[in-house]
SEFIZA-3560 file (N, C-alpha, C; in Angstrom, 3 decimals):
REM SEFIZA-3560
<numar><xx>5.943</xx><yy>-1.502</yy><zz>31.525</zz><atom>N</atom></numar>
<numar><xx>5.049</xx><yy>-0.755</yy><zz>30.663</zz><atom>CA</atom></numar>
<numar><xx>5.877</xx><yy>0.160</yy><zz>29.753</zz><atom>C</atom></numar>
<numar><xx>5.501</xx><yy>0.237</yy><zz>28.510</zz><atom>N</atom></numar>
<numar><xx>6.215</xx><yy>1.076</yy><zz>27.555</zz><atom>CA</atom></numar>
<numar><xx>5.575</xx><yy>2.453</yy><zz>27.475</zz><atom>C</atom></numar>
<numar><xx>6.435</xx><yy>3.457</yy><zz>27.363</zz><atom>N</atom></numar>
<numar><xx>5.959</xx><yy>4.835</yy><zz>27.224</zz><atom>CA</atom></numar>
<numar><xx>5.554</xx><yy>5.082</yy><zz>25.774</zz><atom>C</atom></numar>
<numar><xx>4.487</xx><yy>5.821</yy><zz>25.542</zz><atom>N</atom></numar>
<numar><xx>4.138</xx><yy>6.176</yy><zz>24.159</zz><atom>CA</atom></numar>
<numar><xx>5.233</xx><yy>7.038</yy><zz>23.531</zz><atom>C</atom></numar>
<numar><xx>5.375</xx><yy>6.954</yy><zz>22.232</zz><atom>N</atom></numar>
<numar><xx>6.412</xx><yy>7.709</yy><zz>21.534</zz><atom>CA</atom></numar>
<numar><xx>6.305</xx><yy>9.199</yy><zz>21.812</zz><atom>C</atom></numar>
<numar><xx>5.091</xx><yy>9.712</yy><zz>21.938</zz><atom>N</atom></numar>
<numar><xx>4.923</xx><yy>11.144</yy><zz>22.189</zz><atom>CA</atom></numar>
<numar><xx>5.634</xx><yy>11.584</yy><zz>23.462</zz><atom>C</atom></numar>
<numar><xx>5.733</xx><yy>10.694</yy><zz>24.436</zz><atom>N</atom></numar>
<numar><xx>6.404</xx><yy>11.028</yy><zz>25.690</zz><atom>CA</atom></numar>
<numar><xx>7.917</xx><yy>10.971</yy><zz>25.569</zz><atom>C</atom></numar>
<numar><xx>8.406</xx><yy>10.439</yy><zz>24.487</zz><atom>N</atom></numar>
<numar><xx>9.852</xx><yy>10.261</yy><zz>24.311</zz><atom>CA</atom></numar>
<numar><xx>10.379</xx><yy>10.917</yy><zz>23.042</zz><atom>C</atom></numar>
<numar><xx>9.707</xx><yy>11.927</yy><zz>22.545</zz><atom>N</atom></numar>
<numar><xx>10.112</xx><yy>12.549</yy><zz>21.281</zz><atom>CA</atom></numar>
<numar><xx>11.539</xx><yy>13.085</yy><zz>21.316</zz><atom>C</atom></numar>
<numar><xx>11.954</xx><yy>13.701</yy><zz>22.419</zz><atom>N</atom></numar>
<numar><xx>13.311</xx><yy>14.258</yy><zz>22.490</zz><atom>CA</atom></numar>
<numar><xx>14.347</xx><yy>13.143</yy><zz>22.375</zz><atom>C</atom></numar>
<numar><xx>14.128</xx><yy>12.056</yy><zz>23.088</zz><atom>N</atom></numar>
<numar><xx>15.051</xx><yy>10.918</yy><zz>23.034</zz><atom>CA</atom></numar>
<numar><xx>15.072</xx><yy>10.323</yy><zz>21.635</zz><atom>C</atom></numar>
<numar><xx>13.903</xx><yy>10.155</yy><zz>21.041</zz><atom>N</atom></numar>
<numar><xx>13.797</xx><yy>9.610</yy><zz>19.694</zz><atom>CA</atom></numar>
<numar><xx>14.496</xx><yy>10.513</yy><zz>18.685</zz><atom>C</atom></numar>
<numar><xx>14.310</xx><yy>11.820</yy><zz>18.814</zz><atom>N</atom></numar>
<numar><xx>14.946</xx><yy>12.772</yy><zz>17.905</zz><atom>CA</atom></numar>
<numar><xx>16.465</xx><yy>12.653</yy><zz>17.990</zz><atom>C</atom></numar>
<numar><xx>16.990</xx><yy>12.550</yy><zz>19.211</zz><atom>N</atom></numar>
<numar><xx>18.435</xx><yy>12.431</yy><zz>19.370</zz><atom>CA</atom></numar>
<numar><xx>18.947</xx><yy>11.151</yy><zz>18.720</zz><atom>C</atom></numar>
<numar><xx>18.279</xx><yy>10.027</yy><zz>18.986</zz><atom>N</atom></numar>
<numar><xx>18.728</xx><yy>8.757</yy><zz>18.418</zz><atom>CA</atom></numar>
<numar><xx>18.673</xx><yy>8.766</yy><zz>16.895</zz><atom>C</atom></numar>
<numar><xx>17.629</xx><yy>9.340</yy><zz>16.332</zz><atom>N</atom></numar>
<numar><xx>17.517</xx><yy>9.419</yy><zz>14.874</zz><atom>CA</atom></numar>
<numar><xx>18.661</xx><yy>10.257</yy><zz>14.298</zz><atom>C</atom></numar>
<numar><xx>18.930</xx><yy>11.392</yy><zz>14.902</zz><atom>N</atom></numar>
<numar><xx>20.030</xx><yy>12.243</yy><zz>14.431</zz><atom>CA</atom></numar>
<numar><xx>21.379</xx><yy>11.582</yy><zz>14.590</zz><atom>C</atom></numar>
<numar><xx>21.586</xx><yy>10.958</yy><zz>15.736</zz><atom>N</atom></numar>
<numar><xx>22.859</xx><yy>10.283</yy><zz>15.990</zz><atom>CA</atom></numar>
<numar><xx>23.079</xx><yy>9.130</yy><zz>15.009</zz><atom>C</atom></numar>
<numar><xx>22.045</xx><yy>8.363</yy><zz>14.730</zz><atom>N</atom></numar>
<numar><xx>22.166</xx><yy>7.253</yy><zz>13.788</zz><atom>CA</atom></numar>
<numar><xx>22.397</xx><yy>7.753</yy><zz>12.362</zz><atom>C</atom></numar>
<numar><xx>21.763</xx><yy>8.864</yy><zz>11.991</zz><atom>N</atom></numar>
<numar><xx>22.007</xx><yy>9.461</yy><zz>10.675</zz><atom>CA</atom></numar>
<numar><xx>23.489</xx><yy>9.800</yy><zz>10.524</zz><atom>C</atom></numar>
<numar><xx>24.055</xx><yy>10.416</yy><zz>11.538</zz><atom>N</atom></numar>
<numar><xx>25.472</xx><yy>10.772</yy><zz>11.485</zz><atom>CA</atom></numar>
<numar><xx>26.352</xx><yy>9.529</yy><zz>11.439</zz><atom>C</atom></numar>
<numar><xx>26.026</xx><yy>8.513</yy><zz>12.259</zz><atom>N</atom></numar>
<numar><xx>26.803</xx><yy>7.265</yy><zz>12.283</zz><atom>CA</atom></numar>
<numar><xx>26.818</xx><yy>6.598</yy><zz>10.908</zz><atom>C</atom></numar>
<numar><xx>25.651</xx><yy>6.521</yy><zz>10.264</zz><atom>N</atom></numar>
<numar><xx>25.547</xx><yy>5.904</yy><zz>8.944</zz><atom>CA</atom></numar>
<numar><xx>26.435</xx><yy>6.638</yy><zz>7.948</zz><atom>C</atom></numar>
<numar><xx>26.633</xx><yy>7.914</yy><zz>8.168</zz><atom>N</atom></numar>
<numar><xx>27.466</xx><yy>8.726</yy><zz>7.282</zz><atom>CA</atom></numar>
<numar><xx>28.908</xx><yy>8.844</yy><zz>7.769</zz><atom>C</atom></numar>
<numar><xx>29.297</xx><yy>7.969</yy><zz>8.698</zz><atom>N</atom></numar>
<numar><xx>30.686</xx><yy>7.891</yy><zz>9.130</zz><atom>CA</atom></numar>
<numar><xx>31.109</xx><yy>8.908</yy><zz>10.172</zz><atom>C</atom></numar>
<numar><xx>30.148</xx><yy>9.526</yy><zz>10.841</zz><atom>N</atom></numar>
<numar><xx>30.468</xx><yy>10.529</yy><zz>11.859</zz><atom>CA</atom></numar>
<numar><xx>30.013</xx><yy>10.010</yy><zz>13.212</zz><atom>C</atom></numar>
<numar><xx>30.953</xx><yy>9.824</yy><zz>14.128</zz><atom>N</atom></numar>
<numar><xx>30.625</xx><yy>9.358</yy><zz>15.470</zz><atom>CA</atom></numar>
<numar><xx>30.529</xx><yy>10.555</yy><zz>16.412</zz><atom>C</atom></numar>
<numar><xx>29.439</xx><yy>10.608</yy><zz>17.157</zz><atom>N</atom></numar>
<numar><xx>29.209</xx><yy>11.692</yy><zz>18.104</zz><atom>CA</atom></numar>
<numar><xx>29.353</xx><yy>11.128</yy><zz>19.509</zz><atom>C</atom></numar>
<numar><xx>30.224</xx><yy>11.732</yy><zz>20.303</zz><atom>N</atom></numar>
<numar><xx>30.459</xx><yy>11.280</yy><zz>21.667</zz><atom>CA</atom></numar>
<numar><xx>29.998</xx><yy>12.371</yy><zz>22.631</zz><atom>C</atom></numar>
<numar><xx>28.847</xx><yy>12.138</yy><zz>23.245</zz><atom>N</atom></numar>
<numar><xx>28.300</xx><yy>13.105</yy><zz>24.199</zz><atom>CA</atom></numar>
<numar><xx>27.704</xx><yy>12.373</yy><zz>25.380</zz><atom>C</atom></numar>
<numar><xx>27.577</xx><yy>13.077</yy><zz>26.484</zz><atom>N</atom></numar>
<numar><xx>26.890</xx><yy>12.502</yy><zz>27.637</zz><atom>CA</atom></numar>
<numar><xx>25.392</xx><yy>12.630</yy><zz>27.391</zz><atom>C</atom></numar>
<numar><xx>24.597</xx><yy>11.682</yy><zz>27.870</zz><atom>N</atom></numar>
<numar><xx>23.149</xx><yy>11.733</yy><zz>27.641</zz><atom>CA</atom></numar>
<numar><xx>22.498</xx><yy>13.040</yy><zz>28.075</zz><atom>C</atom></numar>
<numar><xx>22.925</xx><yy>13.584</yy><zz>29.196</zz><atom>N</atom></numar>
<numar><xx>22.308</xx><yy>14.824</yy><zz>29.675</zz><atom>CA</atom></numar>
<numar><xx>22.662</xx><yy>16.008</yy><zz>28.768</zz><atom>C</atom></numar>
<numar><xx>23.860</xx><yy>15.972</yy><zz>28.161</zz><atom>N</atom></numar>
<numar><xx>24.244</xx><yy>17.022</yy><zz>27.217</zz><atom>CA</atom></numar>
<numar><xx>23.410</xx><yy>16.924</yy><zz>25.939</zz><atom>C</atom></numar>
<numar><xx>23.246</xx><yy>15.706</yy><zz>25.454</zz><atom>N</atom></numar>
<numar><xx>22.448</xx><yy>15.492</yy><zz>24.242</zz><atom>CA</atom></numar>
<numar><xx>21.011</xx><yy>15.931</yy><zz>24.469</zz><atom>C</atom></numar>
<numar><xx>20.446</xx><yy>15.572</yy><zz>25.604</zz><atom>N</atom></numar>
<numar><xx>19.072</xx><yy>15.974</yy><zz>25.910</zz><atom>CA</atom></numar>
<numar><xx>18.943</xx><yy>17.490</yy><zz>25.985</zz><atom>C</atom></numar>
<numar><xx>19.908</xx><yy>18.141</yy><zz>26.596</zz><atom>N</atom></numar>
<numar><xx>19.879</xx><yy>19.603</yy><zz>26.697</zz><atom>CA</atom></numar>
<numar><xx>19.917</xx><yy>20.241</yy><zz>25.310</zz><atom>C</atom></numar>
<numar><xx>20.728</xx><yy>19.690</yy><zz>24.404</zz><atom>N</atom></numar>
<numar><xx>20.805</xx><yy>20.228</yy><zz>23.048</zz><atom>CA</atom></numar>
<numar><xx>19.474</xx><yy>20.033</yy><zz>22.312</zz><atom>C</atom></numar>
<numar><xx>18.900</xx><yy>18.841</yy><zz>22.427</zz><atom>N</atom></numar>
<numar><xx>17.619</xx><yy>18.565</yy><zz>21.762</zz><atom>CA</atom></numar>
<numar><xx>16.527</xx><yy>19.473</yy><zz>22.312</zz><atom>C</atom></numar>
<numar><xx>16.482</xx><yy>19.645</yy><zz>23.604</zz><atom>N</atom></numar>
<numar><xx>15.456</xx><yy>20.496</yy><zz>24.210</zz><atom>CA</atom></numar>
<numar><xx>15.642</xx><yy>21.954</yy><zz>23.783</zz><atom>C</atom></numar>
<numar><xx>16.882</xx><yy>22.405</yy><zz>23.735</zz><atom>N</atom></numar>
<numar><xx>17.169</xx><yy>23.765</yy><zz>23.307</zz><atom>CA</atom></numar>
<numar><xx>16.751</xx><yy>23.973</yy><zz>21.858</zz><atom>C</atom></numar>
<numar><xx>17.056</xx><yy>23.003</yy><zz>21.011</zz><atom>N</atom></numar>
<numar><xx>16.658</xx><yy>23.096</yy><zz>19.604</zz><atom>CA</atom></numar>
<numar><xx>15.142</xx><yy>23.053</yy><zz>19.472</zz><atom>C</atom></numar>
<numar><xx>14.505</xx><yy>22.198</yy><zz>20.239</zz><atom>N</atom></numar>
<numar><xx>13.054</xx><yy>22.063</yy><zz>20.176</zz><atom>CA</atom></numar>
<numar><xx>12.310</xx><yy>23.301</yy><zz>20.625</zz><atom>C</atom></numar>
<numar><xx>12.890</xx><yy>24.010</yy><zz>21.567</zz><atom>N</atom></numar>
<numar><xx>12.260</xx><yy>25.244</yy><zz>22.045</zz><atom>CA</atom></numar>
<numar><xx>12.751</xx><yy>26.477</yy><zz>21.285</zz><atom>C</atom></numar>
<numar><xx>13.522</xx><yy>26.220</yy><zz>20.233</zz><atom>N</atom></numar>
<numar><xx>14.073</xx><yy>27.284</yy><zz>19.376</zz><atom>CA</atom></numar>
<numar><xx>14.953</xx><yy>28.274</yy><zz>20.142</zz><atom>C</atom></numar>
<numar><xx>15.657</xx><yy>27.745</yy><zz>21.148</zz><atom>N</atom></numar>
<numar><xx>16.594</xx><yy>28.561</yy><zz>21.915</zz><atom>CA</atom></numar>
<numar><xx>18.013</xx><yy>28.484</yy><zz>21.353</zz><atom>C</atom></numar>
<numar><xx>18.196</xx><yy>27.644</yy><zz>20.339</zz><atom>N</atom></numar>
<numar><xx>19.521</xx><yy>27.487</yy><zz>19.730</zz><atom>CA</atom></numar>
<numar><xx>19.386</xx><yy>27.634</yy><zz>18.222</zz><atom>C</atom></numar>
<numar><xx>20.308</xx><yy>28.350</yy><zz>17.639</zz><atom>N</atom></numar>
<numar><xx>20.305</xx><yy>28.506</yy><zz>16.182</zz><atom>CA</atom></numar>
<numar><xx>20.911</xx><yy>27.261</yy><zz>15.531</zz><atom>C</atom></numar>
<numar><xx>20.714</xx><yy>27.142</yy><zz>14.240</zz><atom>N</atom></numar>
<numar><xx>21.305</xx><yy>26.031</yy><zz>13.499</zz><atom>CA</atom></numar>
<numar><xx>22.825</xx><yy>26.058</yy><zz>13.653</zz><atom>C</atom></numar>
<numar><xx>23.403</xx><yy>27.246</yy><zz>13.629</zz><atom>N</atom></numar>
<numar><xx>24.858</xx><yy>27.369</yy><zz>13.769</zz><atom>CA</atom></numar>
<numar><xx>25.319</xx><yy>26.901</yy><zz>15.158</zz><atom>C</atom></numar>
<numar><xx>24.561</xx><yy>27.224</yy><zz>16.192</zz><atom>N</atom></numar>
<numar><xx>24.920</xx><yy>26.790</yy><zz>17.548</zz><atom>CA</atom></numar>
<numar><xx>24.805</xx><yy>25.276</yy><zz>17.692</zz><atom>C</atom></numar>
<numar><xx>23.768</xx><yy>24.712</yy><zz>17.110</zz><atom>N</atom></numar>
<numar><xx>23.587</xx><yy>23.257</yy><zz>17.157</zz><atom>CA</atom></numar>
<numar><xx>24.729</xx><yy>22.574</yy><zz>16.412</zz><atom>C</atom></numar>
<numar><xx>25.051</xx><yy>23.075</yy><zz>15.223</zz><atom>N</atom></numar>
<numar><xx>26.140</xx><yy>22.497</yy><zz>14.437</zz><atom>CA</atom></numar>
<numar><xx>27.476</xx><yy>22.595</yy><zz>15.172</zz><atom>C</atom></numar>
<numar><xx>27.730</xx><yy>23.717</yy><zz>15.820</zz><atom>N</atom></numar>
<numar><xx>28.982</xx><yy>23.888</yy><zz>16.567</zz><atom>CA</atom></numar>
<numar><xx>29.065</xx><yy>22.884</yy><zz>17.704</zz><atom>C</atom></numar>
<numar><xx>27.968</xx><yy>22.663</yy><zz>18.400</zz><atom>N</atom></numar>
<numar><xx>27.969</xx><yy>21.696</yy><zz>19.495</zz><atom>CA</atom></numar>
<numar><xx>28.211</xx><yy>20.287</yy><zz>18.969</zz><atom>C</atom></numar>
<numar><xx>27.550</xx><yy>19.931</yy><zz>17.875</zz><atom>N</atom></numar>
<numar><xx>27.759</xx><yy>18.605</yy><zz>17.291</zz><atom>CA</atom></numar>
<numar><xx>29.198</xx><yy>18.421</yy><zz>16.830</zz><atom>C</atom></numar>
<numar><xx>29.783</xx><yy>19.468</yy><zz>16.231</zz><atom>N</atom></numar>
<numar><xx>31.198</xx><yy>19.380</yy><zz>15.825</zz><atom>CA</atom></numar>
<numar><xx>32.094</xx><yy>19.163</yy><zz>17.026</zz><atom>C</atom></numar>
<numar><xx>31.757</xx><yy>19.800</yy><zz>18.148</zz><atom>N</atom></numar>
<numar><xx>32.546</xx><yy>19.625</yy><zz>19.362</zz><atom>CA</atom></numar>
<numar><xx>32.495</xx><yy>18.208</yy><zz>19.906</zz><atom>C</atom></numar>
<numar><xx>31.440</xx><yy>17.497</yy><zz>19.627</zz><atom>N</atom></numar>
<numar><xx>31.288</xx><yy>16.117</yy><zz>20.102</zz><atom>CA</atom></numar>
<numar><xx>31.747</xx><yy>15.086</yy><zz>19.078</zz><atom>C</atom></numar>
<numar><xx>32.122</xx><yy>15.536</yy><zz>17.893</zz><atom>N</atom></numar>
<numar><xx>32.445</xx><yy>14.620</yy><zz>16.797</zz><atom>CA</atom></numar>
<numar><xx>33.823</xx><yy>13.994</yy><zz>16.988</zz><atom>C</atom></numar>
<numar><xx>33.854</xx><yy>12.703</yy><zz>16.751</zz><atom>N</atom></numar>
<numar><xx>35.110</xx><yy>11.954</yy><zz>16.768</zz><atom>CA</atom></numar>
<numar><xx>35.364</xx><yy>11.494</yy><zz>15.340</zz><atom>C</atom></numar>
<numar><xx>36.463</xx><yy>11.903</yy><zz>14.784</zz><atom>N</atom></numar>
<numar><xx>36.786</xx><yy>11.485</yy><zz>13.413</zz><atom>CA</atom></numar>
<numar><xx>37.587</xx><yy>10.204</yy><zz>13.448</zz><atom>C</atom></numar>
<numar><xx>37.354</xx><yy>9.389</yy><zz>12.439</zz><atom>N</atom></numar>
<numar><xx>38.082</xx><yy>8.123</yy><zz>12.376</zz><atom>CA</atom></numar>
<numar><xx>39.075</xx><yy>8.089</yy><zz>11.247</zz><atom>C</atom></numar>
//
């Protein structure tokens, strides 16, 4: 059985963001639980844009 999208918004948000970065030549290497924690923190407004950006930079692999 498939879960409705509403039940998976955090996962969907992460994949959309990660794919946006990939298309623009930026590879993000994070563990799934770390990515989920970042998305949840951003969704609950517990993280500022600067904090989110810093975390993403920390996971970025340049080619």
